[in-house]
C-alpha positions as CSV (number, residue, x, y, z in Angstrom):
1,M,87.4,74.2,78.8
2,S,90.7,75.5,78.5
3,L,91.8,78.3,80.5
4,P,93.5,81.1,78.7
5,L,97.0,81.4,79.0
6,H,97.2,85.0,81.2
7,V,94.6,83.3,84.1
8,W,97.9,80.9,84.4
9,S,100.5,83.3,84.4
10,A,98.8,85.5,86.4
11,L,97.7,83.3,89.1
12,G,101.4,82.2,89.2
13,R,102.9,85.9,89.8
14,E,100.7,86.3,92.2
15,A,101.6,83.0,94.0
16,W,105.6,83.8,93.3
17,D,105.1,87.2,94.7
18,A,103.1,85.9,97.9
19,G,106.1,83.4,98.6
20,Q,108.3,85.7,98.1
21,L,106.4,88.3,100.1
22,S,106.1,85.8,103.2
23,I,109.4,85.0,103.6
24,R,110.6,89.2,103.4
25,T,107.8,89.9,106.3
26,G,108.3,86.7,108.6
27,S,105.4,85.5,108.4
28,F,106.8,82.2,107.3
29,V,110.3,81.0,108.5
30,L,111.9,78.2,106.9
31,V,113.1,76.2,110.1
32,Q,114.8,73.0,109.7
33,D,113.7,70.3,112.4
34,A,114.8,66.8,113.2
35,D,112.2,65.4,111.1
36,D,113.4,67.5,107.9
37,M,109.5,68.5,107.8
38,A,110.5,72.5,106.5
39,Y,109.6,71.8,102.7
40,V,106.6,70.1,103.7
41,H,105.4,73.4,106.1
42,L,106.3,75.2,103.1
43,K,103.9,73.5,100.9
44,Q,101.2,73.6,103.6
45,Y,101.5,77.2,104.1
46,A,101.3,78.0,100.5
47,A,98.2,75.6,100.1
48,S,96.6,77.6,102.4
49,Y,97.2,81.0,100.5
50,A,96.3,78.9,97.2
51,K,92.5,77.9,98.2
52,P,91.1,81.7,98.4
53,A,92.9,82.6,95.2
54,I,91.4,79.6,93.3
55,V,88.0,80.6,95.1
56,R,88.4,84.1,94.1
57,L,89.0,83.0,90.1
58,H,86.3,80.9,90.2
59,S,84.1,83.1,90.6
60,T,85.9,84.9,87.4
61,F,85.8,81.6,85.1
62,P,83.5,78.1,85.9
63,L,86.5,75.9,87.0
64,T,86.1,72.2,86.6
65,P,87.4,70.2,89.3
66,A,89.9,68.9,87.6
67,Q,91.4,72.8,86.5
68,R,91.2,73.6,90.5
69,V,93.5,70.7,91.0
70,R,96.1,71.6,88.6
71,L,95.9,75.8,89.5
72,T,96.4,75.0,93.1
73,G,99.3,73.0,92.0
74,L,100.6,75.6,90.0
75,Y,100.0,78.0,92.6
76,V,101.6,75.8,95.6
77,H,105.0,75.1,93.0
78,A,105.0,79.1,92.2
79,F,104.7,80.2,95.7
80,V,107.2,77.6,97.0
81,N,109.9,78.8,94.2
82,G,108.9,82.5,94.9
83,A,109.4,81.8,98.7
84,F,113.5,80.2,97.8
85,D,114.2,82.6,95.6
86,E,113.7,85.5,98.3
87,I,115.7,83.2,100.7
88,L,118.5,82.7,98.2
89,S,119.0,86.3,97.1
90,A,119.2,87.2,100.9
91,Q,122.3,84.5,101.0
92,P,125.7,86.0,100.8
93,P,127.6,84.8,97.3
94,T,129.4,82.0,97.8
95,L,132.9,81.5,95.9
């Protein structure tokens, strides 16, 4: 069963907004460390948000395991990009 586009786009938008909000509110602070694990930590943080979103979606649409994996990947990807968008939009422009 293929999910309708509005399911994918709504979940992606929710994830993007959650990523931006996590940076804006300071609930996640991207800190580079000696091991350069900041990106990994951000993806792990995003995954913690993805699980409840997928469970909530599963209560509306019966999802196969493969769909849950794909939707989790979409959520993490959109969350990370939303967080980076918020970080970069706060940076002063460079010449």
